N, CA, C and O atoms as a Tripos MOL2 file, in Angstrom:
@<TRIPOS>MOLECULE
protein
  308   307    77     0     0
PROTEIN
NO_CHARGES

@<TRIPOS>ATOM
      1 N          59.4760  -65.2240   23.0210 N.3       1 MET1
      2 CA         59.5750  -66.5320   23.0800 C.3       1 MET1
      3 C          61.0500  -66.8590   23.5080 C.2       1 MET1
      4 O          61.9200  -66.1140   23.0590 O.2       1 MET1
      5 N          61.3890  -67.7960   24.2520 N.am      2 GLU2
      6 CA         62.6960  -68.2950   24.6310 C.3       2 GLU2
      7 C          62.9860  -69.5500   23.9640 C.2       2 GLU2
      8 O          62.1150  -70.3810   23.7030 O.2       2 GLU2
      9 N          64.1550  -69.6730   23.7050 N.am      3 THR3
     10 CA         64.4520  -70.9880   22.9250 C.3       3 THR3
     11 C          66.0500  -71.2910   23.5310 C.2       3 THR3
     12 O          66.9300  -70.5190   23.1510 O.2       3 THR3
     13 N          66.3530  -72.2150   24.3020 N.am      4 GLN4
     14 CA         67.7700  -72.4960   24.6870 C.3       4 GLN4
     15 C          68.2240  -71.2870   25.5610 C.2       4 GLN4
     16 O          69.4370  -71.0900   25.6210 O.2       4 GLN4
     17 N          67.4680  -70.5360   26.1800 N.am      5 GLY5
     18 CA         67.8650  -69.3540   27.2420 C.3       5 GLY5
     19 C          67.9080  -67.9720   26.4230 C.2       5 GLY5
     20 O          68.1060  -66.9000   26.9950 O.2       5 GLY5
     21 N          67.6940  -68.0910   24.9540 N.am      6 GLN6
     22 CA         67.8600  -66.8200   24.2650 C.3       6 GLN6
     23 C          66.4340  -66.4750   23.8210 C.2       6 GLN6
     24 O          65.6260  -67.3980   23.7230 O.2       6 GLN6
     25 N          66.0980  -65.3370   23.5710 N.am      7 SER7
     26 CA         64.8440  -64.8050   23.0550 C.3       7 SER7
     27 C          64.8620  -64.6210   21.7140 C.2       7 SER7
     28 O          65.8050  -64.0320   21.1860 O.2       7 SER7
     29 N          63.8020  -65.1140   20.9890 N.am      8 VAL8
     30 CA         63.5420  -65.2910   19.6780 C.3       8 VAL8
     31 C          62.2970  -64.4880   19.3710 C.2       8 VAL8
     32 O          61.1890  -64.7780   19.8200 O.2       8 VAL8
     33 N          62.5380  -63.5060   18.6110 N.am      9 LYS9
     34 CA         61.4940  -62.2970   18.2720 C.3       9 LYS9
     35 C          60.6670  -63.0080   17.1130 C.2       9 LYS9
     36 O          61.2370  -63.3030   16.0630 O.2       9 LYS9
     37 N          59.4010  -63.2630   17.3010 N.am     10 LEU10
     38 CA         58.5190  -63.8430   16.3110 C.3      10 LEU10
     39 C          57.8180  -62.5930   15.4710 C.2      10 LEU10
     40 O          57.2740  -61.6330   16.0170 O.2      10 LEU10
     41 N          57.9310  -62.7830   14.0880 N.am     11 VAL11
     42 CA         57.4460  -61.9140   13.1620 C.3      11 VAL11
     43 C          56.0110  -62.5710   12.7310 C.2      11 VAL11
     44 O          55.8670  -63.7310   12.3460 O.2      11 VAL11
     45 N          54.9850  -61.5970   12.8750 N.am     12 PRO12
     46 CA         53.6830  -61.9520   12.3240 C.3      12 PRO12
     47 C          53.6730  -62.1500   10.9450 C.2      12 PRO12
     48 O          54.2660  -61.3450   10.2250 O.2      12 PRO12
     49 N          53.0710  -63.1270   10.4640 N.am     13 MET13
     50 CA         52.8450  -63.5320    9.1310 C.3      13 MET13
     51 C          51.2600  -63.3150    8.7320 C.2      13 MET13
     52 O          50.3090  -63.8430    9.3090 O.2      13 MET13
     53 N          51.2030  -62.4400    7.6390 N.am     14 THR14
     54 CA         49.7080  -62.1530    7.3950 C.3      14 THR14
     55 C          49.3990  -62.8570    6.0400 C.2      14 THR14
     56 O          48.2400  -62.9460    5.6350 O.2      14 THR14
     57 N          50.4590  -63.3540    5.3470 N.am     15 ASP15
     58 CA         50.1640  -63.9180    4.0540 C.3      15 ASP15
     59 C          50.3440  -65.4980    3.9800 C.2      15 ASP15
     60 O          50.8230  -66.0650    2.9980 O.2      15 ASP15
     61 N          49.9490  -66.0800    5.0160 N.am     16 THR16
     62 CA         50.1490  -67.3260    5.0320 C.3      16 THR16
     63 C          48.9360  -68.1500    5.8640 C.2      16 THR16
     64 O          48.4970  -67.6110    6.8790 O.2      16 THR16
     65 N          48.4590  -69.2890    5.4940 N.am     17 GLU17
     66 CA         47.5400  -70.0420    6.2230 C.3      17 GLU17
     67 C          48.1850  -71.0340    7.2150 C.2      17 GLU17
     68 O          47.5510  -71.4260    8.1950 O.2      17 GLU17
     69 N          49.4030  -71.4250    6.9690 N.am     18 ALA18
     70 CA         50.0480  -72.1790    7.9970 C.3      18 ALA18
     71 C          50.2660  -71.8850    9.2100 C.2      18 ALA18
     72 O          49.9890  -72.6750   10.1130 O.2      18 ALA18
     73 N          50.7450  -70.8150    9.4050 N.am     19 PHE19
     74 CA         51.1970  -70.3270   10.7820 C.3      19 PHE19
     75 C          51.0050  -68.8260   10.7590 C.2      19 PHE19
     76 O          50.8200  -68.1010    9.7820 O.2      19 PHE19
     77 N          51.0960  -68.4840   12.1530 N.am     20 GLU20
     78 CA         50.8150  -67.0890   12.4870 C.3      20 GLU20
     79 C          51.8750  -66.1910   12.5630 C.2      20 GLU20
     80 O          51.7520  -65.0200   12.2050 O.2      20 GLU20
     81 N          52.9130  -66.6600   13.0040 N.am     21 ALA21
     82 CA         54.3060  -66.1020   13.3840 C.3      21 ALA21
     83 C          55.4280  -66.9530   13.2530 C.2      21 ALA21
     84 O          55.3450  -68.1660   13.4450 O.2      21 ALA21
     85 N          56.6370  -66.2860   12.8860 N.am     22 VAL22
     86 CA         57.8270  -66.8960   12.5960 C.3      22 VAL22
     87 C          59.1070  -66.4570   13.3360 C.2      22 VAL22
     88 O          59.3930  -65.2630   13.2350 O.2      22 VAL22
     89 N          59.7990  -67.1320   13.9570 N.am     23 GLY23
     90 CA         61.0730  -66.4610   14.5130 C.3      23 GLY23
     91 C          62.2980  -67.4990   14.2200 C.2      23 GLY23
     92 O          62.1030  -68.7040   14.0630 O.2      23 GLY23
     93 N          63.5720  -66.8910   14.1680 N.am     24 TYR24
     94 CA         64.7800  -67.7940   13.8330 C.3      24 TYR24
     95 C          65.9040  -67.2950   14.9270 C.2      24 TYR24
     96 O          66.2510  -66.1300   15.1240 O.2      24 TYR24
     97 N          66.3940  -68.5160   15.6040 N.am     25 ASP25
     98 CA         67.6400  -68.0940   16.2960 C.3      25 ASP25
     99 C          68.8090  -68.5670   15.6700 C.2      25 ASP25
    100 O          68.9950  -69.7730   15.5090 O.2      25 ASP25
    101 N          69.6200  -67.6960   15.3000 N.am     26 THR26
    102 CA         70.8340  -67.8600   14.3300 C.3      26 THR26
    103 C          71.9360  -68.6850   15.2020 C.2      26 THR26
    104 O          72.5750  -69.6190   14.7160 O.2      26 THR26
    105 N          72.0720  -68.2680   16.4440 N.am     27 ALA27
    106 CA         73.0280  -69.1950   17.2030 C.3      27 ALA27
    107 C          72.6940  -70.5750   17.2770 C.2      27 ALA27
    108 O          73.5530  -71.4540   17.2010 O.2      27 ALA27
    109 N          71.4890  -70.8000   17.4220 N.am     28 ALA28
    110 CA         71.0110  -72.1750   17.8240 C.3      28 ALA28
    111 C          70.4870  -72.9580   16.5860 C.2      28 ALA28
    112 O          70.1760  -74.1480   16.6430 O.2      28 ALA28
    113 N          70.4090  -72.1410   15.3850 N.am     29 ARG29
    114 CA         69.9790  -72.6850   14.1820 C.3      29 ARG29
    115 C          68.3760  -73.2930   14.3610 C.2      29 ARG29
    116 O          68.0330  -74.3610   13.8550 O.2      29 ARG29
    117 N          67.5490  -72.5060   15.0900 N.am     30 CYS30
    118 CA         66.3060  -73.0150   15.4360 C.3      30 CYS30
    119 C          65.1800  -71.9190   14.8430 C.2      30 CYS30
    120 O          65.1890  -70.6980   15.0010 O.2      30 CYS30
    121 N          64.2450  -72.7090   14.1380 N.am     31 LEU31
    122 CA         63.1630  -71.8570   13.6410 C.3      31 LEU31
    123 C          62.0250  -72.2350   14.3590 C.2      31 LEU31
    124 O          61.6640  -73.4090   14.4430 O.2      31 LEU31
    125 N          61.3600  -71.1580   14.9560 N.am     32 VAL32
    126 CA         60.1160  -71.1530   15.9020 C.3      32 VAL32
    127 C          58.9230  -70.6350   14.9840 C.2      32 VAL32
    128 O          58.9840  -69.5740   14.3630 O.2      32 VAL32
    129 N          57.7870  -71.5330   14.9640 N.am     33 LEU33
    130 CA         56.7730  -71.2850   14.4710 C.3      33 LEU33
    131 C          55.4610  -71.2420   15.1500 C.2      33 LEU33
    132 O          55.0830  -72.3700   15.4670 O.2      33 LEU33
    133 N          54.6440  -70.2810   15.4740 N.am     34 LYS34
    134 CA         53.4090  -70.1520   16.0070 C.3      34 LYS34
    135 C          52.4330  -70.4360   15.2030 C.2      34 LYS34
    136 O          52.1740  -69.6080   14.3290 O.2      34 LYS34
    137 N          51.6580  -71.6480   15.2870 N.am     35 LEU35
    138 CA         50.4460  -71.9330   14.6450 C.3      35 LEU35
    139 C          49.2780  -71.0690   14.9120 C.2      35 LEU35
    140 O          49.2510  -70.3850   15.9350 O.2      35 LEU35
    141 N          48.1650  -71.0540   13.9280 N.am     36 HIS36
    142 CA         46.9740  -70.4650   14.3840 C.3      36 HIS36
    143 C          46.2170  -70.9990   15.5670 C.2      36 HIS36
    144 O          45.4520  -70.3000   16.2320 O.2      36 HIS36
    145 N          46.4740  -72.3170   15.8100 N.am     37 ASP37
    146 CA         45.7650  -72.7450   16.7810 C.3      37 ASP37
    147 C          46.2190  -72.5290   18.1900 C.2      37 ASP37
    148 O          45.5900  -72.9540   19.1590 O.2      37 ASP37
    149 N          47.4140  -71.8040   18.2750 N.am     38 GLY38
    150 CA         48.0990  -71.4140   19.4010 C.3      38 GLY38
    151 C          49.3200  -72.2800   19.7460 C.2      38 GLY38
    152 O          50.0570  -71.9810   20.6850 O.2      38 GLY38
    153 N          49.5180  -73.3330   18.9870 N.am     39 THR39
    154 CA         50.3530  -74.1730   19.3970 C.3      39 THR39
    155 C          51.9780  -73.6180   18.8150 C.2      39 THR39
    156 O          52.0580  -73.1730   17.6700 O.2      39 THR39
    157 N          53.0360  -73.6820   19.5750 N.am     40 THR40
    158 CA         54.3770  -73.1410   19.1220 C.3      40 THR40
    159 C          55.1650  -74.4310   18.8120 C.2      40 THR40
    160 O          55.1260  -75.4120   19.5540 O.2      40 THR40
    161 N          55.8600  -74.3710   17.7060 N.am     41 ILE41
    162 CA         56.8330  -75.6870   17.3680 C.3      41 ILE41
    163 C          58.1600  -74.9730   17.2790 C.2      41 ILE41
    164 O          58.2360  -73.7940   16.9330 O.2      41 ILE41
    165 N          59.2090  -75.7190   17.6020 N.am     42 ARG42
    166 CA         60.5200  -75.4220   17.4120 C.3      42 ARG42
    167 C          61.2830  -76.5330   16.6760 C.2      42 ARG42
    168 O          61.4220  -77.7010   17.0380 O.2      42 ARG42
    169 N          61.7380  -75.9500   15.5990 N.am     43 MET43
    170 CA         62.3650  -76.7670   14.5710 C.3      43 MET43
    171 C          63.8060  -76.7900   14.8140 C.2      43 MET43
    172 O          64.3280  -75.6790   14.9050 O.2      43 MET43
    173 N          64.5830  -77.8410   14.9430 N.am     44 GLU44
    174 CA         66.1810  -77.7380   15.3750 C.3      44 GLU44
    175 C          66.8510  -77.8760   13.8750 C.2      44 GLU44
    176 O          66.2650  -78.3550   12.9030 O.2      44 GLU44
    177 N          68.1690  -77.3710   13.8820 N.am     45 LYS45
    178 CA         69.2270  -77.5160   12.8960 C.3      45 LYS45
    179 C          68.5900  -77.1170   11.5240 C.2      45 LYS45
    180 O          68.6840  -77.8740   10.5580 O.2      45 LYS45
    181 N          67.9770  -75.9880   11.4600 N.am     46 VAL46
    182 CA         67.5050  -75.4890   10.4620 C.3      46 VAL46
    183 C          68.4960  -74.4450    9.7370 C.2      46 VAL46
    184 O          68.6870  -73.4200   10.3920 O.2      46 VAL46
    185 N          69.1050  -74.5220    8.5960 N.am     47 PRO47
    186 CA         69.9730  -73.7410    7.9860 C.3      47 PRO47
    187 C          69.4150  -72.2980    7.9420 C.2      47 PRO47
    188 O          68.1970  -72.1780    7.8060 O.2      47 PRO47
    189 N          70.2330  -71.1230    8.0500 N.am     48 GLN48
    190 CA         69.5890  -69.8330    7.9950 C.3      48 GLN48
    191 C          69.0800  -69.7910    6.6140 C.2      48 GLN48
    192 O          67.9470  -69.3240    6.4960 O.2      48 GLN48
    193 N          69.6330  -70.1510    5.6290 N.am     49 PHE49
    194 CA         69.1080  -69.7790    4.2690 C.3      49 PHE49
    195 C          67.7540  -70.4240    4.1320 C.2      49 PHE49
    196 O          66.9410  -69.9400    3.3450 O.2      49 PHE49
    197 N          67.4650  -71.4790    4.8470 N.am     50 ARG50
    198 CA         65.8750  -71.8810    4.7020 C.3      50 ARG50
    199 C          65.0070  -70.9160    5.1970 C.2      50 ARG50
    200 O          63.9820  -70.5980    4.5940 O.2      50 ARG50
    201 N          65.4150  -70.3360    6.4580 N.am     51 TYR51
    202 CA         64.7590  -69.2590    7.1550 C.3      51 TYR51
    203 C          64.5730  -68.1670    6.1950 C.2      51 TYR51
    204 O          63.4860  -67.6000    6.0830 O.2      51 TYR51
    205 N          65.6660  -67.8370    5.4560 N.am     52 GLN52
    206 CA         65.6750  -66.5580    4.6090 C.3      52 GLN52
    207 C          64.7310  -66.8530    3.4750 C.2      52 GLN52
    208 O          63.9620  -66.0060    3.0200 O.2      52 GLN52
    209 N          64.8240  -68.1480    3.0160 N.am     53 GLY53
    210 CA         64.0730  -68.4040    1.8810 C.3      53 GLY53
    211 C          62.5030  -68.4830    2.0860 C.2      53 GLY53
    212 O          61.6550  -68.1770    1.2480 O.2      53 GLY53
    213 N          62.2880  -68.9590    3.3800 N.am     54 LEU54
    214 CA         60.7720  -68.8160    3.9290 C.3      54 LEU54
    215 C          60.2850  -67.4200    3.8740 C.2      54 LEU54
    216 O          59.2240  -67.0910    3.3410 O.2      54 LEU54
    217 N          61.1870  -66.5490    4.5010 N.am     55 MET55
    218 CA         60.7620  -65.0790    4.6470 C.3      55 MET55
    219 C          60.5640  -64.3620    3.4030 C.2      55 MET55
    220 O          59.6990  -63.4920    3.3060 O.2      55 MET55
    221 N          61.4560  -64.7420    2.2930 N.am     56 GLY56
    222 CA         61.5360  -63.9820    0.9870 C.3      56 GLY56
    223 C          60.5510  -64.5840    0.1140 C.2      56 GLY56
    224 O          60.3490  -63.9890   -0.9450 O.2      56 GLY56
    225 N          59.8450  -65.7280    0.3590 N.am     57 SER57
    226 CA         58.8340  -66.4360   -0.5050 C.3      57 SER57
    227 C          57.6980  -65.7680   -0.8260 C.2      57 SER57
    228 O          57.1100  -65.2790    0.1390 O.2      57 SER57
    229 N          57.1110  -65.5670   -2.1230 N.am     58 PRO58
    230 CA         55.7830  -64.9410   -2.2080 C.3      58 PRO58
    231 C          54.6940  -66.0670   -1.8040 C.2      58 PRO58
    232 O          53.5040  -65.7790   -1.6700 O.2      58 PRO58
    233 N          55.1230  -67.1720   -1.6490 N.am     59 ARG59
    234 CA         54.2310  -68.4760   -1.1790 C.3      59 ARG59
    235 C          54.8990  -69.1020   -0.1480 C.2      59 ARG59
    236 O          55.5670  -70.1220   -0.3150 O.2      59 ARG59
    237 N          54.7330  -68.4720    1.0480 N.am     60 LYS60
    238 CA         55.2500  -69.0080    2.1770 C.3      60 LYS60
    239 C          54.6550  -70.4640    2.7950 C.2      60 LYS60
    240 O          55.3510  -71.1580    3.5360 O.2      60 LYS60
    241 N          53.3700  -70.8190    2.4250 N.am     61 ASP61
    242 CA         52.9330  -72.1570    2.7630 C.3      61 ASP61
    243 C          53.4630  -73.1680    1.8020 C.2      61 ASP61
    244 O          53.6770  -74.3140    2.1970 O.2      61 ASP61
    245 N          53.6950  -72.8110    0.5390 N.am     62 ALA62
    246 CA         54.2470  -73.8430   -0.4440 C.3      62 ALA62
    247 C          55.7140  -73.9890    0.1440 C.2      62 ALA62
    248 O          56.1250  -75.1180    0.4140 O.2      62 ALA62
    249 N          56.4150  -73.0100    0.3240 N.am     63 TYR63
    250 CA         57.9450  -72.9610    0.5530 C.3      63 TYR63
    251 C          58.1520  -74.0530    1.7990 C.2      63 TYR63
    252 O          58.8680  -75.0540    1.8270 O.2      63 TYR63
    253 N          57.2970  -73.5190    2.7830 N.am     64 PHE64
    254 CA         57.1840  -74.3940    4.1480 C.3      64 PHE64
    255 C          57.1290  -75.8280    3.7990 C.2      64 PHE64
    256 O          58.0160  -76.5810    4.2030 O.2      64 PHE64
    257 N          56.0970  -76.2810    3.0380 N.am     65 ARG65
    258 CA         55.7010  -77.6140    2.5740 C.3      65 ARG65
    259 C          56.7380  -78.3690    1.9840 C.2      65 ARG65
    260 O          57.0470  -79.5130    2.3200 O.2      65 ARG65
    261 N          57.4150  -77.5090    0.8430 N.am     66 ALA66
    262 CA         58.4870  -78.1950    0.1110 C.3      66 ALA66
    263 C          59.9040  -78.2610    0.7390 C.2      66 ALA66
    264 O          60.6100  -79.2290    0.4590 O.2      66 ALA66
    265 N          60.3180  -77.3880    1.4880 N.am     67 PHE67
    266 CA         61.5310  -77.3730    1.9290 C.3      67 PHE67
    267 C          61.7480  -77.4010    3.4480 C.2      67 PHE67
    268 O          62.8770  -77.5670    3.9110 O.2      67 PHE67
    269 N          60.6540  -77.2350    4.2300 N.am     68 ILE68
    270 CA         61.0390  -77.4490    5.7760 C.3      68 ILE68
    271 C          60.2870  -78.4350    6.4100 C.2      68 ILE68
    272 O          60.8600  -79.2180    7.1670 O.2      68 ILE68
    273 N          58.9630  -78.5220    6.1930 N.am     69 LYS69
    274 CA         58.2070  -79.5450    7.0340 C.3      69 LYS69
    275 C          58.5940  -80.9340    6.6910 C.2      69 LYS69
    276 O          58.6940  -81.3570    5.5390 O.2      69 LYS69
    277 N          58.7900  -81.5660    7.6990 N.am     70 GLY70
    278 CA         59.0990  -83.0890    7.8330 C.3      70 GLY70
    279 C          60.7240  -83.0780    7.4350 C.2      70 GLY70
    280 O          61.2830  -84.1500    7.2060 O.2      70 GLY70
    281 N          61.3360  -82.0200    7.3770 N.am     71 GLN71
    282 CA         62.7900  -82.2410    7.0230 C.3      71 GLN71
    283 C          63.7380  -82.2040    8.2790 C.2      71 GLN71
    284 O          64.7980  -82.8290    8.3210 O.2      71 GLN71
    285 N          63.2560  -81.4050    9.3100 N.am     72 PHE72
    286 CA         63.9310  -81.0410   10.6080 C.3      72 PHE72
    287 C          63.0510  -81.7120   11.6940 C.2      72 PHE72
    288 O          61.8450  -81.9380   11.6020 O.2      72 PHE72
    289 N          63.9930  -82.0340   12.8970 N.am     73 LEU73
    290 CA         63.3660  -82.4750   14.1060 C.3      73 LEU73
    291 C          62.6280  -81.2360   14.6780 C.2      73 LEU73
    292 O          63.1280  -80.1110   14.6930 O.2      73 LEU73
    293 N          61.2830  -81.5710   15.1890 N.am     74 SER74
    294 CA         60.3760  -80.5020   15.4540 C.3      74 SER74
    295 C          59.8150  -80.9360   16.9250 C.2      74 SER74
    296 O          59.5720  -82.1200   17.1580 O.2      74 SER74
    297 N          59.6150  -79.8830   17.9340 N.am     75 LYS75
    298 CA         59.3270  -80.0830   19.1030 C.3      75 LYS75
    299 C          58.1740  -79.2300   19.4210 C.2      75 LYS75
    300 O          58.1650  -78.2330   18.6990 O.2      75 LYS75
    301 N          57.1190  -79.2850   20.3200 N.am     76 PRO76
    302 CA         56.2050  -78.4410   20.5330 C.3      76 PRO76
    303 C          57.0260  -77.6710   21.8420 C.2      76 PRO76
    304 O          57.8770  -78.2490   22.5180 O.2      76 PRO76
    305 N          56.6480  -76.4360   22.0250 N.am     77 VAL77
    306 CA         57.3650  -75.4490   23.0390 C.3      77 VAL77
    307 C          56.2310  -75.3520   23.9150 C.2      77 VAL77
    308 O          56.2900  -74.6510   24.9260 O.2      77 VAL77
@<TRIPOS>BOND
     1     1     2 1
     2     2     3 1
     3     3     4 2
     4     3     5 am
     5     5     6 1
     6     6     7 1
     7     7     8 2
     8     7     9 am
     9     9    10 1
    10    10    11 1
    11    11    12 2
    12    11    13 am
    13    13    14 1
    14    14    15 1
    15    15    16 2
    16    15    17 am
    17    17    18 1
    18    18    19 1
    19    19    20 2
    20    19    21 am
    21    21    22 1
    22    22    23 1
    23    23    24 2
    24    23    25 am
    25    25    26 1
    26    26    27 1
    27    27    28 2
    28    27    29 am
    29    29    30 1
    30    30    31 1
    31    31    32 2
    32    31    33 am
    33    33    34 1
    34    34    35 1
    35    35    36 2
    36    35    37 am
    37    37    38 1
    38    38    39 1
    39    39    40 2
    40    39    41 am
    41    41    42 1
    42    42    43 1
    43    43    44 2
    44    43    45 am
    45    45    46 1
    46    46    47 1
    47    47    48 2
    48    47    49 am
    49    49    50 1
    50    50    51 1
    51    51    52 2
    52    51    53 am
    53    53    54 1
    54    54    55 1
    55    55    56 2
    56    55    57 am
    57    57    58 1
    58    58    59 1
    59    59    60 2
    60    59    61 am
    61    61    62 1
    62    62    63 1
    63    63    64 2
    64    63    65 am
    65    65    66 1
    66    66    67 1
    67    67    68 2
    68    67    69 am
    69    69    70 1
    70    70    71 1
    71    71    72 2
    72    71    73 am
    73    73    74 1
    74    74    75 1
    75    75    76 2
    76    75    77 am
    77    77    78 1
    78    78    79 1
    79    79    80 2
    80    79    81 am
    81    81    82 1
    82    82    83 1
    83    83    84 2
    84    83    85 am
    85    85    86 1
    86    86    87 1
    87    87    88 2
    88    87    89 am
    89    89    90 1
    90    90    91 1
    91    91    92 2
    92    91    93 am
    93    93    94 1
    94    94    95 1
    95    95    96 2
    96    95    97 am
    97    97    98 1
    98    98    99 1
    99    99   100 2
   100    99   101 am
   101   101   102 1
   102   102   103 1
   103   103   104 2
   104   103   105 am
   105   105   106 1
   106   106   107 1
   107   107   108 2
   108   107   109 am
   109   109   110 1
   110   110   111 1
   111   111   112 2
   112   111   113 am
   113   113   114 1
   114   114   115 1
   115   115   116 2
   116   115   117 am
   117   117   118 1
   118   118   119 1
   119   119   120 2
   120   119   121 am
   121   121   122 1
   122   122   123 1
   123   123   124 2
   124   123   125 am
   125   125   126 1
   126   126   127 1
   127   127   128 2
   128   127   129 am
   129   129   130 1
   130   130   131 1
   131   131   132 2
   132   131   133 am
   133   133   134 1
   134   134   135 1
   135   135   136 2
   136   135   137 am
   137   137   138 1
   138   138   139 1
   139   139   140 2
   140   139   141 am
   141   141   142 1
   142   142   143 1
   143   143   144 2
   144   143   145 am
   145   145   146 1
   146   146   147 1
   147   147   148 2
   148   147   149 am
   149   149   150 1
   150   150   151 1
   151   151   152 2
   152   151   153 am
   153   153   154 1
   154   154   155 1
   155   155   156 2
   156   155   157 am
   157   157   158 1
   158   158   159 1
   159   159   160 2
   160   159   161 am
   161   161   162 1
   162   162   163 1
   163   163   164 2
   164   163   165 am
   165   165   166 1
   166   166   167 1
   167   167   168 2
   168   167   169 am
   169   169   170 1
   170   170   171 1
   171   171   172 2
   172   171   173 am
   173   173   174 1
   174   174   175 1
   175   175   176 2
   176   175   177 am
   177   177   178 1
   178   178   179 1
   179   179   180 2
   180   179   181 am
   181   181   182 1
   182   182   183 1
   183   183   184 2
   184   183   185 am
   185   185   186 1
   186   186   187 1
   187   187   188 2
   188   187   189 am
   189   189   190 1
   190   190   191 1
   191   191   192 2
   192   191   193 am
   193   193   194 1
   194   194   195 1
   195   195   196 2
   196   195   197 am
   197   197   198 1
   198   198   199 1
   199   199   200 2
   200   199   201 am
   201   201   202 1
   202   202   203 1
   203   203   204 2
   204   203   205 am
   205   205   206 1
   206   206   207 1
   207   207   208 2
   208   207   209 am
   209   209   210 1
   210   210   211 1
   211   211   212 2
   212   211   213 am
   213   213   214 1
   214   214   215 1
   215   215   216 2
   216   215   217 am
   217   217   218 1
   218   218   219 1
   219   219   220 2
   220   219   221 am
   221   221   222 1
   222   222   223 1
   223   223   224 2
   224   223   225 am
   225   225   226 1
   226   226   227 1
   227   227   228 2
   228   227   229 am
   229   229   230 1
   230   230   231 1
   231   231   232 2
   232   231   233 am
   233   233   234 1
   234   234   235 1
   235   235   236 2
   236   235   237 am
   237   237   238 1
   238   238   239 1
   239   239   240 2
   240   239   241 am
   241   241   242 1
   242   242   243 1
   243   243   244 2
   244   243   245 am
   245   245   246 1
   246   246   247 1
   247   247   248 2
   248   247   249 am
   249   249   250 1
   250   250   251 1
   251   251   252 2
   252   251   253 am
   253   253   254 1
   254   254   255 1
   255   255   256 2
   256   255   257 am
   257   257   258 1
   258   258   259 1
   259   259   260 2
   260   259   261 am
   261   261   262 1
   262   262   263 1
   263   263   264 2
   264   263   265 am
   265   265   266 1
   266   266   267 1
   267   267   268 2
   268   267   269 am
   269   269   270 1
   270   270   271 1
   271   271   272 2
   272   271   273 am
   273   273   274 1
   274   274   275 1
   275   275   276 2
   276   275   277 am
   277   277   278 1
   278   278   279 1
   279   279   280 2
   280   279   281 am
   281   281   282 1
   282   282   283 1
   283   283   284 2
   284   283   285 am
   285   285   286 1
   286   286   287 1
   287   287   288 2
   288   287   289 am
   289   289   290 1
   290   290   291 1
   291   291   292 2
   292   291   293 am
   293   293   294 1
   294   294   295 1
   295   295   296 2
   296   295   297 am
   297   297   298 1
   298   298   299 1
   299   299   300 2
   300   299   301 am
   301   301   302 1
   302   302   303 1
   303   303   304 2
   304   303   305 am
   305   305   306 1
   306   306   307 1
   307   307   308 2
@<TRIPOS>SUBSTRUCTURE
     1 MET1         2 RESIDUE 1 A MET
     2 GLU2         6 RESIDUE 1 A GLU
     3 THR3        10 RESIDUE 1 A THR
     4 GLN4        14 RESIDUE 1 A GLN
     5 GLY5        18 RESIDUE 1 A GLY
     6 GLN6        22 RESIDUE 1 A GLN
     7 SER7        26 RESIDUE 1 A SER
     8 VAL8        30 RESIDUE 1 A VAL
     9 LYS9        34 RESIDUE 1 A LYS
    10 LEU10       38 RESIDUE 1 A LEU
    11 VAL11       42 RESIDUE 1 A VAL
    12 PRO12       46 RESIDUE 1 A PRO
    13 MET13       50 RESIDUE 1 A MET
    14 THR14       54 RESIDUE 1 A THR
    15 ASP15       58 RESIDUE 1 A ASP
    16 THR16       62 RESIDUE 1 A THR
    17 GLU17       66 RESIDUE 1 A GLU
    18 ALA18       70 RESIDUE 1 A ALA
    19 PHE19       74 RESIDUE 1 A PHE
    20 GLU20       78 RESIDUE 1 A GLU
    21 ALA21       82 RESIDUE 1 A ALA
    22 VAL22       86 RESIDUE 1 A VAL
    23 GLY23       90 RESIDUE 1 A GLY
    24 TYR24       94 RESIDUE 1 A TYR
    25 ASP25       98 RESIDUE 1 A ASP
    26 THR26      102 RESIDUE 1 A THR
    27 ALA27      106 RESIDUE 1 A ALA
    28 ALA28      110 RESIDUE 1 A ALA
    29 ARG29      114 RESIDUE 1 A ARG
    30 CYS30      118 RESIDUE 1 A CYS
    31 LEU31      122 RESIDUE 1 A LEU
    32 VAL32      126 RESIDUE 1 A VAL
    33 LEU33      130 RESIDUE 1 A LEU
    34 LYS34      134 RESIDUE 1 A LYS
    35 LEU35      138 RESIDUE 1 A LEU
    36 HIS36      142 RESIDUE 1 A HIS
    37 ASP37      146 RESIDUE 1 A ASP
    38 GLY38      150 RESIDUE 1 A GLY
    39 THR39      154 RESIDUE 1 A THR
    40 THR40      158 RESIDUE 1 A THR
    41 ILE41      162 RESIDUE 1 A ILE
    42 ARG42      166 RESIDUE 1 A ARG
    43 MET43      170 RESIDUE 1 A MET
    44 GLU44      174 RESIDUE 1 A GLU
    45 LYS45      178 RESIDUE 1 A LYS
    46 VAL46      182 RESIDUE 1 A VAL
    47 PRO47      186 RESIDUE 1 A PRO
    48 GLN48      190 RESIDUE 1 A GLN
    49 PHE49      194 RESIDUE 1 A PHE
    50 ARG50      198 RESIDUE 1 A ARG
    51 TYR51      202 RESIDUE 1 A TYR
    52 GLN52      206 RESIDUE 1 A GLN
    53 GLY53      210 RESIDUE 1 A GLY
    54 LEU54      214 RESIDUE 1 A LEU
    55 MET55      218 RESIDUE 1 A MET
    56 GLY56      222 RESIDUE 1 A GLY
    57 SER57      226 RESIDUE 1 A SER
    58 PRO58      230 RESIDUE 1 A PRO
    59 ARG59      234 RESIDUE 1 A ARG
    60 LYS60      238 RESIDUE 1 A LYS
    61 ASP61      242 RESIDUE 1 A ASP
    62 ALA62      246 RESIDUE 1 A ALA
    63 TYR63      250 RESIDUE 1 A TYR
    64 PHE64      254 RESIDUE 1 A PHE
    65 ARG65      258 RESIDUE 1 A ARG
    66 ALA66      262 RESIDUE 1 A ALA
    67 PHE67      266 RESIDUE 1 A PHE
    68 ILE68      270 RESIDUE 1 A ILE
    69 LYS69      274 RESIDUE 1 A LYS
    70 GLY70      278 RESIDUE 1 A GLY
    71 GLN71      282 RESIDUE 1 A GLN
    72 PHE72      286 RESIDUE 1 A PHE
    73 LEU73      290 RESIDUE 1 A LEU
    74 SER74      294 RESIDUE 1 A SER
    75 LYS75      298 RESIDUE 1 A LYS
    76 PRO76      302 RESIDUE 1 A PRO
    77 VAL77      306 RESIDUE 1 A VAL
């Protein structure tokens, strides 16, 4: 997955119904989500601690809804 000319590695998620894979571009502060329907979304200006919180959360769907969804500008890729 490329974002702003940089490659973002997507990590498969098996413990969530909200998305299939997640990636983060540290330099651009962009969170990349691949949804189960095949859509890929890029969320801008996401702090790294939010990505780390998402990845470390035992309830990724709940964490995403509470702290990320609707909080950052998102665009389909």
